TIVO-2410 file (N, C-alpha, C; in nm, 3 decimals):
# residues 161
REC num residu      c1      c2      c3 atome chaine
REC   1      X  -0.558   3.447   2.396     N      A
REC   1      X  -0.549   3.303   2.390    CA      A
REC   1      X  -0.646   3.248   2.285     C      A
REC   2      X  -0.768   3.299   2.282     N      A
REC   2      X  -0.868   3.253   2.186    CA      A
REC   2      X  -0.822   3.281   2.043     C      A
REC   3      X  -0.763   3.396   2.020     N      A
REC   3      X  -0.716   3.432   1.886    CA      A
REC   3      X  -0.605   3.335   1.844     C      A
REC   4      X  -0.516   3.300   1.936     N      A
REC   4      X  -0.407   3.208   1.906    CA      A
REC   4      X  -0.463   3.071   1.867     C      A
REC   5      X  -0.567   3.023   1.937     N      A
REC   5      X  -0.629   2.894   1.903    CA      A
REC   5      X  -0.694   2.897   1.766     C      A
REC   6      X  -0.763   3.007   1.735     N      A
REC   6      X  -0.827   3.021   1.604    CA      A
REC   6      X  -0.719   3.025   1.495     C      A
REC   7      X  -0.610   3.097   1.521     N      A
REC   7      X  -0.501   3.105   1.424    CA      A
REC   7      X  -0.441   2.966   1.401     C      A
REC   8      X  -0.423   2.889   1.509     N      A
REC   8      X  -0.369   2.753   1.496    CA      A
REC   8      X  -0.463   2.666   1.413     C      A
REC   9      X  -0.592   2.676   1.440     N      A
REC   9      X  -0.690   2.597   1.366    CA      A
REC   9      X  -0.687   2.632   1.217     C      A
REC  10      X  -0.683   2.762   1.186     N      A
REC  10      X  -0.677   2.804   1.046    CA      A
REC  10      X  -0.548   2.758   0.979     C      A
REC  11      X  -0.437   2.765   1.051     N      A
REC  11      X  -0.309   2.720   0.995    CA      A
REC  11      X  -0.312   2.570   0.970     C      A
REC  12      X  -0.375   2.495   1.060     N      A
REC  12      X  -0.384   2.350   1.044    CA      A
REC  12      X  -0.467   2.315   0.922     C      A
REC  13      X  -0.578   2.384   0.904     N      A
REC  13      X  -0.663   2.360   0.789    CA      A
REC  13      X  -0.589   2.396   0.661     C      A
REC  14      X  -0.520   2.511   0.663     N      A
REC  14      X  -0.445   2.554   0.545    CA      A
REC  14      X  -0.330   2.459   0.512     C      A
REC  15      X  -0.275   2.393   0.614     N      A
REC  15      X  -0.163   2.302   0.593    CA      A
REC  15      X  -0.206   2.168   0.534     C      A
REC  16      X  -0.334   2.145   0.524     N      A
REC  16      X  -0.379   2.024   0.457    CA      A
REC  16      X  -0.414   1.908   0.547     C      A
REC  17      X  -0.437   1.929   0.674     N      A
REC  17      X  -0.474   1.819   0.762    CA      A
REC  17      X  -0.604   1.754   0.716     C      A
REC  18      X  -0.709   1.830   0.677     N      A
REC  18      X  -0.827   1.763   0.625    CA      A
REC  18      X  -0.797   1.683   0.499     C      A
REC  19      X  -0.705   1.730   0.417     N      A
REC  19      X  -0.668   1.655   0.297    CA      A
REC  19      X  -0.606   1.522   0.337     C      A
REC  20      X  -0.529   1.521   0.445     N      A
REC  20      X  -0.469   1.396   0.492    CA      A
REC  20      X  -0.578   1.299   0.534     C      A
REC  21      X  -0.682   1.348   0.599     N      A
REC  21      X  -0.791   1.259   0.638    CA      A
REC  21      X  -0.866   1.209   0.516     C      A
REC  22      X  -0.885   1.295   0.416     N      A
REC  22      X  -0.950   1.251   0.292    CA      A
REC  22      X  -0.863   1.149   0.222     C      A
REC  23      X  -0.733   1.172   0.222     N      A
REC  23      X  -0.639   1.078   0.161    CA      A
REC  23      X  -0.647   0.943   0.230     C      A
REC  24      X  -0.653   0.943   0.363     N      A
REC  24      X  -0.664   0.819   0.438    CA      A
REC  24      X  -0.792   0.746   0.399     C      A
REC  25      X  -0.900   0.820   0.382     N      A
REC  25      X  -1.026   0.758   0.341    CA      A
REC  25      X  -1.015   0.694   0.204     C      A
REC  26      X  -0.946   0.761   0.111     N      A
REC  26      X  -0.926   0.704  -0.023    CA      A
REC  26      X  -0.840   0.580  -0.017     C      A
REC  27      X  -0.735   0.581   0.065     N      A
REC  27      X  -0.650   0.463   0.079    CA      A
REC  27      X  -0.729   0.348   0.138     C      A
REC  28      X  -0.811   0.376   0.238     N      A
REC  28      X  -0.893   0.271   0.298    CA      A
REC  28      X  -0.994   0.218   0.197     C      A
REC  29      X  -1.047   0.306   0.112     N      A
REC  29      X  -1.141   0.262   0.008    CA      A
REC  29      X  -1.073   0.166  -0.089     C      A
REC  30      X  -0.946   0.188  -0.119     N      A
REC  30      X  -0.874   0.099  -0.209    CA      A
REC  30      X  -0.854  -0.039  -0.145     C      A
REC  31      X  -0.820  -0.039  -0.015     N      A
REC  31      X  -0.805  -0.165   0.057    CA      A
REC  31      X  -0.940  -0.237   0.062     C      A
REC  32      X  -1.046  -0.162   0.088     N      A
REC  32      X  -1.180  -0.221   0.090    CA      A
REC  32      X  -1.218  -0.280  -0.045     C      A
REC  33      X  -1.174  -0.215  -0.155     N      A
REC  33      X  -1.202  -0.267  -0.289    CA      A
REC  33      X  -1.133  -0.402  -0.310     C      A
REC  34      X  -1.013  -0.416  -0.257     N      A
REC  34      X  -0.943  -0.545  -0.268    CA      A
REC  34      X  -1.017  -0.651  -0.187     C      A
REC  35      X  -1.056  -0.616  -0.064     N      A
REC  35      X  -1.130  -0.711   0.020    CA      A
REC  35      X  -1.261  -0.751  -0.047     C      A
REC  36      X  -1.331  -0.656  -0.106     N      A
REC  36      X  -1.456  -0.686  -0.178    CA      A
REC  36      X  -1.429  -0.781  -0.294     C      A
REC  37      X  -1.321  -0.759  -0.366     N      A
REC  37      X  -1.286  -0.847  -0.478    CA      A
REC  37      X  -1.251  -0.987  -0.428     C      A
REC  38      X  -1.184  -0.996  -0.314     N      A
REC  38      X  -1.153  -1.126  -0.256    CA      A
REC  38      X  -1.282  -1.198  -0.220     C      A
REC  39      X  -1.372  -1.126  -0.152     N      A
REC  39      X  -1.500  -1.186  -0.111    CA      A
REC  39      X  -1.581  -1.232  -0.231     C      A
REC  40      X  -1.571  -1.159  -0.342     N      A
REC  40      X  -1.646  -1.194  -0.463    CA      A
REC  40      X  -1.573  -1.291  -0.553     C      A
REC  41      X  -1.455  -1.336  -0.512     N      A
REC  41      X  -1.378  -1.429  -0.594    CA      A
REC  41      X  -1.325  -1.365  -0.721     C      A
REC  42      X  -1.299  -1.235  -0.718     N      A
REC  42      X  -1.259  -1.163  -0.838    CA      A
REC  42      X  -1.111  -1.124  -0.840     C      A
REC  43      X  -1.028  -1.189  -0.760     N      A
REC  43      X  -0.884  -1.163  -0.769    CA      A
REC  43      X  -0.828  -1.254  -0.877     C      A
REC  44      X  -0.782  -1.193  -0.985     N      A
REC  44      X  -0.729  -1.271  -1.096    CA      A
REC  44      X  -0.581  -1.299  -1.082     C      A
REC  45      X  -0.513  -1.215  -1.006     N      A
REC  45      X  -0.371  -1.236  -0.986    CA      A
REC  45      X  -0.312  -1.128  -0.898     C      A
REC  46      X  -0.193  -1.157  -0.852     N      A
REC  46      X  -0.120  -1.065  -0.766    CA      A
REC  46      X   0.024  -1.063  -0.815     C      A
REC  47      X   0.080  -0.944  -0.827     N      A
REC  47      X   0.222  -0.930  -0.856    CA      A
REC  47      X   0.292  -0.880  -0.732     C      A
REC  48      X   0.403  -0.943  -0.701     N      A
REC  48      X   0.488  -0.897  -0.592    CA      A
REC  48      X   0.624  -0.869  -0.654     C      A
REC  49      X   0.674  -0.751  -0.633     N      A
REC  49      X   0.802  -0.714  -0.691    CA      A
REC  49      X   0.878  -0.628  -0.592     C      A
REC  50      X   1.008  -0.623  -0.607     N      A
REC  50      X   1.084  -0.541  -0.516    CA      A
REC  50      X   1.233  -0.549  -0.536     C      A
REC  51      X   1.300  -0.484  -0.446     N      A
REC  51      X   1.446  -0.487  -0.439    CA      A
REC  51      X   1.483  -0.525  -0.296     C      A
REC  52      X   1.595  -0.592  -0.277     N      A
REC  52      X   1.635  -0.629  -0.141    CA      A
REC  52      X   1.650  -0.504  -0.053     C      A
REC  53      X   1.615  -0.515   0.074     N      A
REC  53      X   1.619  -0.398   0.161    CA      A
REC  53      X   1.759  -0.340   0.183     C      A
REC  54      X   1.863  -0.420   0.164     N      A
REC  54      X   1.998  -0.371   0.189    CA      A
REC  54      X   2.064  -0.307   0.067     C      A
REC  55      X   1.998  -0.304  -0.047     N      A
REC  55      X   2.053  -0.242  -0.167    CA      A
REC  55      X   2.046  -0.091  -0.153     C      A
REC  56      X   2.157  -0.024  -0.184     N      A
REC  56      X   2.164   0.122  -0.173    CA      A
REC  56      X   2.144   0.186  -0.311     C      A
REC  57      X   2.072   0.296  -0.313     N      A
REC  57      X   2.049   0.374  -0.434    CA      A
REC  57      X   2.088   0.519  -0.407     C      A
REC  58      X   2.117   0.594  -0.511     N      A
REC  58      X   2.150   0.736  -0.496    CA      A
REC  58      X   2.026   0.820  -0.471     C      A
REC  59      X   1.911   0.769  -0.511     N      A
REC  59      X   1.784   0.839  -0.491    CA      A
REC  59      X   1.687   0.745  -0.421     C      A
REC  60      X   1.582   0.802  -0.366     N      A
REC  60      X   1.479   0.718  -0.305    CA      A
REC  60      X   1.408   0.636  -0.411     C      A
REC  61      X   1.370   0.516  -0.374     N      A
REC  61      X   1.296   0.429  -0.464    CA      A
REC  61      X   1.147   0.459  -0.440     C      A
REC  62      X   1.091   0.539  -0.529     N      A
REC  62      X   0.949   0.573  -0.520    CA      A
REC  62      X   0.867   0.457  -0.576     C      A
REC  63      X   0.737   0.454  -0.551     N      A
REC  63      X   0.655   0.348  -0.609    CA      A
REC  63      X   0.671   0.338  -0.762     C      A
REC  64      X   0.675   0.451  -0.829     N      A
REC  64      X   0.691   0.450  -0.975    CA      A
REC  64      X   0.826   0.389  -1.016     C      A
REC  65      X   0.932   0.426  -0.947     N      A
REC  65      X   1.064   0.371  -0.977    CA      A
REC  65      X   1.070   0.221  -0.948     C      A
REC  66      X   1.007   0.180  -0.837     N      A
REC  66      X   1.009   0.039  -0.800    CA      A
REC  66      X   0.948  -0.048  -0.910     C      A
REC  67      X   0.843   0.003  -0.974     N      A
REC  67      X   0.776  -0.076  -1.078    CA      A
REC  67      X   0.864  -0.098  -1.200     C      A
REC  68      X   0.970  -0.021  -1.216     N      A
REC  68      X   1.061  -0.045  -1.328    CA      A
REC  68      X   1.200  -0.091  -1.285     C      A
REC  69      X   1.239  -0.069  -1.159     N      A
REC  69      X   1.372  -0.105  -1.110    CA      A
REC  69      X   1.375  -0.236  -1.033     C      A
REC  70      X   1.268  -0.309  -1.024     N      A
REC  70      X   1.262  -0.427  -0.938    CA      A
REC  70      X   1.372  -0.526  -0.973     C      A
REC  71      X   1.420  -0.597  -0.870     N      A
REC  71      X   1.517  -0.706  -0.887    CA      A
REC  71      X   1.446  -0.840  -0.897     C      A
REC  72      X   1.331  -0.852  -0.834     N      A
REC  72      X   1.253  -0.975  -0.843    CA      A
REC  72      X   1.108  -0.940  -0.865     C      A
REC  73      X   1.040  -1.032  -0.933     N      A
REC  73      X   0.898  -1.014  -0.959    CA      A
REC  73      X   0.834  -1.151  -0.959     C      A
REC  74      X   0.730  -1.165  -0.880     N      A
REC  74      X   0.658  -1.290  -0.868    CA      A
REC  74      X   0.513  -1.264  -0.908     C      A
REC  75      X   0.463  -1.342  -1.001     N      A
REC  75      X   0.323  -1.330  -1.042    CA      A
REC  75      X   0.249  -1.452  -0.989     C      A
REC  76      X   0.147  -1.427  -0.909     N      A
REC  76      X   0.069  -1.534  -0.848    CA      A
REC  76      X  -0.071  -1.530  -0.909     C      A
REC  77      X  -0.112  -1.639  -0.964     N      A
REC  77      X  -0.246  -1.648  -1.022    CA      A
REC  77      X  -0.345  -1.680  -0.911     C      A
REC  78      X  -0.470  -1.649  -0.935     N      A
REC  78      X  -0.574  -1.662  -0.834    CA      A
REC  78      X  -0.581  -1.795  -0.763     C      A
REC  79      X  -0.548  -1.903  -0.829     N      A
REC  79      X  -0.559  -2.033  -0.766    CA      A
REC  79      X  -0.458  -2.054  -0.653     C      A
REC  80      X  -0.348  -1.979  -0.654     N      A
REC  80      X  -0.245  -1.996  -0.552    CA      A
REC  80      X  -0.270  -1.911  -0.428     C      A
REC  81      X  -0.371  -1.830  -0.431     N      A
REC  81      X  -0.398  -1.740  -0.319    CA      A
REC  81      X  -0.471  -1.811  -0.206     C      A
REC  82      X  -0.436  -1.777  -0.085     N      A
REC  82      X  -0.514  -1.821   0.030    CA      A
REC  82      X  -0.608  -1.706   0.064     C      A
REC  83      X  -0.725  -1.709   0.004     N      A
REC  83      X  -0.818  -1.597   0.011    CA      A
REC  83      X  -0.852  -1.553   0.152     C      A
REC  84      X  -0.874  -1.649   0.241     N      A
REC  84      X  -0.913  -1.613   0.378    CA      A
REC  84      X  -0.799  -1.539   0.448     C      A
REC  85      X  -0.677  -1.588   0.436     N      A
REC  85      X  -0.562  -1.520   0.498    CA      A
REC  85      X  -0.544  -1.381   0.440     C      A
REC  86      X  -0.562  -1.370   0.310     N      A
REC  86      X  -0.548  -1.240   0.242    CA      A
REC  86      X  -0.656  -1.143   0.289     C      A
REC  87      X  -0.779  -1.190   0.296     N      A
REC  87      X  -0.890  -1.105   0.339    CA      A
REC  87      X  -0.870  -1.059   0.483     C      A
REC  88      X  -0.832  -1.151   0.570     N      A
REC  88      X  -0.812  -1.117   0.711    CA      A
REC  88      X  -0.698  -1.018   0.727     C      A
REC  89      X  -0.587  -1.041   0.656     N      A
REC  89      X  -0.473  -0.950   0.666    CA      A
REC  89      X  -0.511  -0.808   0.624     C      A
REC  90      X  -0.584  -0.796   0.515     N      A
REC  90      X  -0.620  -0.663   0.466    CA      A
REC  90      X  -0.729  -0.597   0.548     C      A
REC  91      X  -0.829  -0.674   0.588     N      A
REC  91      X  -0.941  -0.613   0.661    CA      A
REC  91      X  -0.907  -0.583   0.806     C      A
REC  92      X  -0.803  -0.646   0.860     N      A
REC  92      X  -0.770  -0.621   1.000    CA      A
REC  92      X  -0.659  -0.516   1.017     C      A
REC  93      X  -0.604  -0.467   0.907     N      A
REC  93      X  -0.497  -0.369   0.919    CA      A
REC  93      X  -0.553  -0.229   0.940     C      A
REC  94      X  -0.471  -0.144   0.997     N      A
REC  94      X  -0.507  -0.004   1.012    CA      A
REC  94      X  -0.418   0.078   0.920     C      A
REC  95      X  -0.479   0.172   0.854     N      A
REC  95      X  -0.405   0.261   0.764    CA      A
REC  95      X  -0.420   0.402   0.817     C      A
REC  96      X  -0.308   0.468   0.833     N      A
REC  96      X  -0.306   0.606   0.881    CA      A
REC  96      X  -0.242   0.694   0.775     C      A
REC  97      X  -0.282   0.820   0.767     N      A
REC  97      X  -0.214   0.910   0.674    CA      A
REC  97      X  -0.068   0.926   0.714     C      A
REC  98      X   0.017   0.942   0.617     N      A
REC  98      X   0.160   0.960   0.641    CA      A
REC  98      X   0.199   1.091   0.577     C      A
REC  99      X   0.267   1.175   0.651     N      A
REC  99      X   0.292   1.312   0.606    CA      A
REC  99      X   0.401   1.324   0.500     C      A
REC 100      X   0.469   1.218   0.468     N      A
REC 100      X   0.575   1.224   0.366    CA      A
REC 100      X   0.515   1.247   0.229     C      A
REC 101      X   0.593   1.308   0.143     N      A
REC 101      X   0.552   1.322   0.004    CA      A
REC 101      X   0.588   1.194  -0.071     C      A
REC 102      X   0.515   1.167  -0.176     N      A
REC 102      X   0.534   1.043  -0.251    CA      A
REC 102      X   0.678   1.028  -0.301     C      A
REC 103      X   0.738   1.138  -0.347     N      A
REC 103      X   0.874   1.128  -0.402    CA      A
REC 103      X   0.982   1.116  -0.295     C      A
REC 104      X   0.944   1.129  -0.167     N      A
REC 104      X   1.043   1.110  -0.060    CA      A
REC 104      X   1.037   0.970   0.000     C      A
REC 105      X   0.940   0.889  -0.043     N      A
REC 105      X   0.931   0.751   0.006    CA      A
REC 105      X   1.047   0.669  -0.050     C      A
REC 106      X   1.091   0.572   0.026     N      A
REC 106      X   1.195   0.479  -0.019    CA      A
REC 106      X   1.139   0.339   0.000     C      A
REC 107      X   1.061   0.294  -0.098     N      A
REC 107      X   0.991   0.166  -0.088    CA      A
REC 107      X   1.077   0.054  -0.146     C      A
REC 108      X   1.053  -0.067  -0.098     N      A
REC 108      X   1.132  -0.181  -0.142    CA      A
REC 108      X   1.047  -0.297  -0.190     C      A
REC 109      X   0.919  -0.298  -0.157     N      A
REC 109      X   0.830  -0.406  -0.199    CA      A
REC 109      X   0.700  -0.346  -0.251     C      A
REC 110      X   0.652  -0.401  -0.361     N      A
REC 110      X   0.523  -0.361  -0.416    CA      A
REC 110      X   0.435  -0.482  -0.434     C      A
REC 111      X   0.307  -0.465  -0.408     N      A
REC 111      X   0.210  -0.573  -0.429    CA      A
REC 111      X   0.093  -0.512  -0.505     C      A
REC 112      X   0.064  -0.568  -0.621     N      A
REC 112      X  -0.044  -0.516  -0.705    CA      A
REC 112      X  -0.149  -0.626  -0.720     C      A
REC 113      X  -0.275  -0.590  -0.698     N      A
REC 113      X  -0.387  -0.682  -0.709    CA      A
REC 113      X  -0.460  -0.654  -0.840     C      A
REC 114      X  -0.486  -0.762  -0.915     N      A
REC 114      X  -0.556  -0.751  -1.043    CA      A
REC 114      X  -0.687  -0.830  -1.037     C      A
REC 115      X  -0.785  -0.782  -1.114     N      A
REC 115      X  -0.915  -0.848  -1.115    CA      A
REC 115      X  -0.922  -0.956  -1.223     C      A
REC 116      X  -1.017  -1.047  -1.205     N      A
REC 116      X  -1.046  -1.147  -1.309    CA      A
REC 116      X  -1.126  -1.083  -1.421     C      A
REC 117      X  -1.227  -1.004  -1.381     N      A
REC 117      X  -1.312  -0.939  -1.480    CA      A
REC 117      X  -1.327  -0.792  -1.447     C      A
REC 118      X  -1.296  -0.700  -1.532     N      A
REC 118      X  -1.227  -0.725  -1.658    CA      A
REC 118      X  -1.086  -0.775  -1.631     C      A
REC 119      X  -1.043  -0.867  -1.713     N      A
REC 119      X  -0.915  -0.933  -1.691    CA      A
REC 119      X  -0.800  -0.832  -1.690     C      A
REC 120      X  -0.718  -0.843  -1.587     N      A
REC 120      X  -0.598  -0.760  -1.579    CA      A
REC 120      X  -0.618  -0.619  -1.529     C      A
REC 121      X  -0.738  -0.584  -1.489     N      A
REC 121      X  -0.761  -0.448  -1.438    CA      A
REC 121      X  -0.698  -0.437  -1.299     C      A
REC 122      X  -0.621  -0.331  -1.278     N      A
REC 122      X  -0.555  -0.309  -1.149    CA      A
REC 122      X  -0.659  -0.264  -1.047     C      A
REC 123      X  -0.670  -0.339  -0.939     N      A
REC 123      X  -0.763  -0.304  -0.832    CA      A
REC 123      X  -0.696  -0.204  -0.738     C      A
REC 124      X  -0.577  -0.237  -0.691     N      A
REC 124      X  -0.502  -0.149  -0.601    CA      A
REC 124      X  -0.357  -0.194  -0.597     C      A
REC 125      X  -0.271  -0.101  -0.562     N      A
REC 125      X  -0.130  -0.133  -0.545    CA      A
REC 125      X  -0.083  -0.082  -0.410     C      A
REC 126      X  -0.005  -0.166  -0.341     N      A
REC 126      X   0.050  -0.131  -0.210    CA      A
REC 126      X   0.201  -0.135  -0.220     C      A
REC 127      X   0.265  -0.037  -0.161     N      A
REC 127      X   0.411  -0.028  -0.163    CA      A
REC 127      X   0.458  -0.014  -0.019     C      A
REC 128      X   0.565  -0.085   0.014     N      A
REC 128      X   0.614  -0.090   0.152    CA      A
REC 128      X   0.761  -0.050   0.157     C      A
REC 129      X   0.798   0.020   0.263     N      A
REC 129      X   0.939   0.053   0.285    CA      A
REC 129      X   1.012  -0.070   0.339     C      A
REC 130      X   1.137  -0.052   0.377     N      A
REC 130      X   1.220  -0.164   0.423    CA      A
REC 130      X   1.157  -0.242   0.538     C      A
REC 131      X   1.093  -0.171   0.629     N      A
REC 131      X   1.036  -0.234   0.747    CA      A
REC 131      X   0.889  -0.272   0.731     C      A
REC 132      X   0.826  -0.228   0.625     N      A
REC 132      X   0.686  -0.259   0.600    CA      A
REC 132      X   0.588  -0.170   0.675     C      A
REC 133      X   0.638  -0.072   0.748     N      A
REC 133      X   0.549   0.013   0.828    CA      A
REC 133      X   0.495   0.134   0.756     C      A
REC 134      X   0.566   0.180   0.654     N      A
REC 134      X   0.524   0.297   0.577    CA      A
REC 134      X   0.528   0.262   0.429     C      A
REC 135      X   0.461   0.342   0.351     N      A
REC 135      X   0.461   0.320   0.208    CA      A
REC 135      X   0.349   0.397   0.144     C      A
REC 136      X   0.280   0.332   0.051     N      A
REC 136      X   0.173   0.399  -0.022    CA      A
REC 136      X   0.068   0.298  -0.065     C      A
REC 137      X  -0.054   0.346  -0.073     N      A
REC 137      X  -0.163   0.273  -0.138    CA      A
REC 137      X  -0.192   0.353  -0.264     C      A
REC 138      X  -0.170   0.290  -0.378     N      A
REC 138      X  -0.168   0.359  -0.506    CA      A
REC 138      X  -0.068   0.474  -0.496     C      A
REC 139      X  -0.111   0.596  -0.500     N      A
REC 139      X  -0.016   0.708  -0.492    CA      A
REC 139      X  -0.037   0.791  -0.366     C      A
REC 140      X  -0.090   0.727  -0.261     N      A
REC 140      X  -0.117   0.797  -0.136    CA      A
REC 140      X  -0.025   0.746  -0.026     C      A
REC 141      X   0.066   0.830   0.025     N      A
REC 141      X   0.154   0.787   0.135    CA      A
REC 141      X   0.073   0.753   0.260     C      A
REC 142      X   0.105   0.638   0.319     N      A
REC 142      X   0.033   0.591   0.437    CA      A
REC 142      X   0.128   0.519   0.532     C      A
REC 143      X   0.081   0.500   0.655     N      A
REC 143      X   0.145   0.411   0.751    CA      A
REC 143      X   0.054   0.289   0.764     C      A
REC 144      X   0.116   0.172   0.757     N      A
REC 144      X   0.040   0.048   0.767    CA      A
REC 144      X   0.041  -0.004   0.909     C      A
REC 145      X  -0.058  -0.086   0.941     N      A
REC 145      X  -0.061  -0.153   1.070    CA      A
REC 145      X   0.052  -0.254   1.081     C      A
REC 146      X   0.077  -0.301   1.201     N      A
REC 146      X   0.189  -0.394   1.222    CA      A
REC 146      X   0.170  -0.526   1.148     C      A
REC 147      X   0.277  -0.577   1.095     N      A
REC 147      X   0.284  -0.710   1.033    CA      A
REC 147      X   0.200  -0.729   0.908     C      A
REC 148      X   0.157  -0.623   0.843     N      A
REC 148      X   0.075  -0.641   0.723    CA      A
REC 148      X   0.156  -0.706   0.611     C      A
REC 149      X   0.276  -0.658   0.585     N      A
REC 149      X   0.355  -0.711   0.474    CA      A
REC 149      X   0.385  -0.861   0.490     C      A
REC 150      X   0.434  -0.907   0.605     N      A
REC 150      X   0.458  -1.051   0.618    CA      A
REC 150      X   0.330  -1.134   0.603     C      A
REC 151      X   0.220  -1.083   0.652     N      A
REC 151      X   0.093  -1.156   0.641    CA      A
REC 151      X   0.047  -1.164   0.496     C      A
REC 152      X   0.068  -1.057   0.419     N      A
REC 152      X   0.030  -1.059   0.277    CA      A
REC 152      X   0.118  -1.157   0.201     C      A
REC 153      X   0.247  -1.158   0.230     N      A
REC 153      X   0.337  -1.251   0.160    CA      A
REC 153      X   0.300  -1.396   0.189     C      A
REC 154      X   0.262  -1.427   0.311     N      A
REC 154      X   0.219  -1.563   0.343    CA      A
REC 154      X   0.091  -1.600   0.270     C      A
REC 155      X   0.000  -1.502   0.258     N      A
REC 155      X  -0.129  -1.530   0.195    CA      A
REC 155      X  -0.116  -1.554   0.045     C      A
REC 156      X  -0.012  -1.499  -0.017     N      A
REC 156      X   0.006  -1.520  -0.160    CA      A
REC 156      X   0.121  -1.616  -0.189     C      A
REC 157      X   0.164  -1.688  -0.086     N      A
REC 157      X   0.269  -1.789  -0.099    CA      A
REC 157      X   0.397  -1.731  -0.156     C      A
REC 158      X   0.442  -1.620  -0.097     N      A
REC 158      X   0.562  -1.553  -0.147    CA      A
REC 158      X   0.672  -1.554  -0.042     C      A
REC 159      X   0.761  -1.652  -0.047     N      A
REC 159      X   0.869  -1.658   0.050    CA      A
REC 159      X   0.986  -1.566   0.012     C      A
REC 160      X   0.955  -1.439  -0.011     N      A
REC 160      X   1.057  -1.343  -0.055    CA      A
REC 160      X   1.099  -1.258   0.063     C      A
REC 161      X   1.228  -1.238   0.076     N      A
REC 161      X   1.282  -1.153   0.183    CA      A
REC 161      X   1.336  -1.027   0.126     C      A
***
């Protein structure tokens, strides 16, 4: 029995479970960087882009594909942001590692945060699937806490469905 437990532990480590925890930490660090920029008044703009959830594709829409295949794109400058709503939405969400590979994600909405200084520097990008529960932070697959996507859209005044 003890040998079986040790074998399971070694297999789990070899399968990358610690990497998933490290990945989750990196994703959380990216969210924290956005919150820090909000607190410091350094959000220069936000881009929201996507494709309608009911559109069918022959391949999954990965974050990289979404950035070039979008059907709509909204650019919000810093003055239109509701900073407090944005900060609360991001700081109160939970991010968990998601075992999917980046190229197997089928995302439909992307939100990219840019800094004021240096102007146009990408702080972080979030990608959401049809339901908003899974996606990626930059290039790290994650599961998002409930209602994050609708809360972010309200905070940046984006009535996009």
